[in-house]
N, C-alpha and C positions, 0 to 999 in steps of 0.2 A: 539443367536438372532440377526436379523437384525436390522440395523438402519433405521428408519422408513424417516428420512431425505435423507440419501444416496439412498435408495430405489425410493425414488419419485423422487430425482434428476437423476438417471441413467435412470428412464423411460424417462423423458423428453429432457436431455442432455448425451446420452450415449457415444458420442464420446468426448465429453469436459473433463470427469475427468480422469485425467493421473496418479495420486497416491490417496491413502486413507491411513489414518492413525487413529487409534482411542485409546486413552490413557486413563483411569480413566474417561471414559463416555464423553472425549472431541472428537469430531470429527473434523478431519483436512482433506481439501480436496486441491490438486494440481490441477489446471485447466488450460485450454489453454487462453493464454493471451487475444486471439482475442474474446473469448467468454465471457468476464467478464461482459459485461454489461448486455446483454439479460439474463444471469445466474442470478445476482443479482436482476434484476426486475422481474424475476420469483419466485425467494426467497422471495422478499418482497410482491408479489401480491398472490401468490398461498394461498388460505385459509387454506389448511392444515399446511401450513409452517408459513407463515406471519411473516417474518423477518423484521420488521418494525424500527428497529434500528441499526443503524451502530455505535458501541461502541468504534472502533478503526480501523484505517488505516496508517499502518507503513512501513518503509524499513527495510530490512536486507542486510547487505554486506557481501557476501560469497566469500570474497577475495581468487583467486585461483581457482574457481570453476567456470565453463561455464552453464549456464548463471551466470553472477557475482551476480545478486541481486534477493532478493525475495519481492514482494509487498503482504503484510499480511492484510487481511480483518477478523475483529472479528465482527460477526454478532449475534444479540440477538432478540428474539421474546418476545416482552412485553405481548403480549396476551398468549402465549403458553408456555413461560417460558424454551425455549430450545435455545442452542447456536451451532454456527458451525463456523470454521475458514477456511477460502479460502486462497490460496496460489497463486500466479502467479510468473514464472521465467521470468526475464528481462536480456538482455544482455546489459551492456552499449551501449550507444546511442540507444536503443531501446526505444519505448514510449509506453505508457500504454493509453487507454481510460478512460477518466473520468467518475465516478460514480455519480457525482453531479445531473445528472437528475432523479436518484433513490435516494439517501440520500443527501439533501442539506448540511448535516454538513460534507460531504466527502471535501468540498471546502477548509477548514482549513488544514483537516488532509493532502490532497494531495500537498498543497502548502508547507507544513513541510517537507513532504518525498522530494519534490522536492529541497527544500532550503538545507537539510541536507545531502542527498545521490546524488542529481542530475537527479532522475529520472523525464522524462517530463510526463504530462499527456494531451493527444491530447483532444482538444475540452473544455479546463478547462476555467471558465469565467473570471478568474483572476490569472493567474499562474506567480506568482512573489515571491521574497522571503518574509518570514514571521517573521523570528528569528533573521536573519543575515541582517547587513546593505546591501543595494542594492550595494554597492561598494566592497562587501568581493569578494576575489578570492578564489573558490574552495568549497568544502563541509564537514564540518567538523566531520561528523560520518562516512565518509568511512575509511576504516581499512589503506588505504594509505596516509591519509591526515597527513602531517608531526607534529610531537610532539615537542615541544620545552619547554623550562623553560622561556622563554622571556614572558614578560607581552604584551599583545595585544592591541594597542590604535586603536580606532575605528575613522575613519577619516569622515566618513560620507559624501564625494567627491566621485561623480561619476568618473568611469574608472580609478581609482588609487588604488593600492593594500594598504593594512592596513600597518601603521608603525609598527615596531617592535622597543622596546626599551629593553634595558640590564639594 
């Protein structure tokens, strides 16, 4: 049986969908990075789909794979009760267009993804760290972030690396 969400998206964005996976009723679509805003806008505004809630947006580090990162969008329709997961693949140094114009709560999710993974979001209204101090060096959820047994003390001083104590 064909998935009506996938059918509708393929009608409107035939070239944007790169991969499709469906497992236990969960639909995951890998889409073109440059098409994320129009695709999300369509998913929100189309009356048959009505994805009016961005429940999560996060990053995934696929160290060793090219492109290295995934940005994952979990969407839910409060009206229809269905879900879809979108993924875009991003190479280190590439940026993604913000979806804050589609869902305002993307602001916090995108800031967290930037802070933890270093993925930048173009046109974001306030892209700055949200969990780590401004003077923190690096992005702690990257798989190549150094793991140590030392306790890290936050300095909260601009342009200085954190102090490491033993």
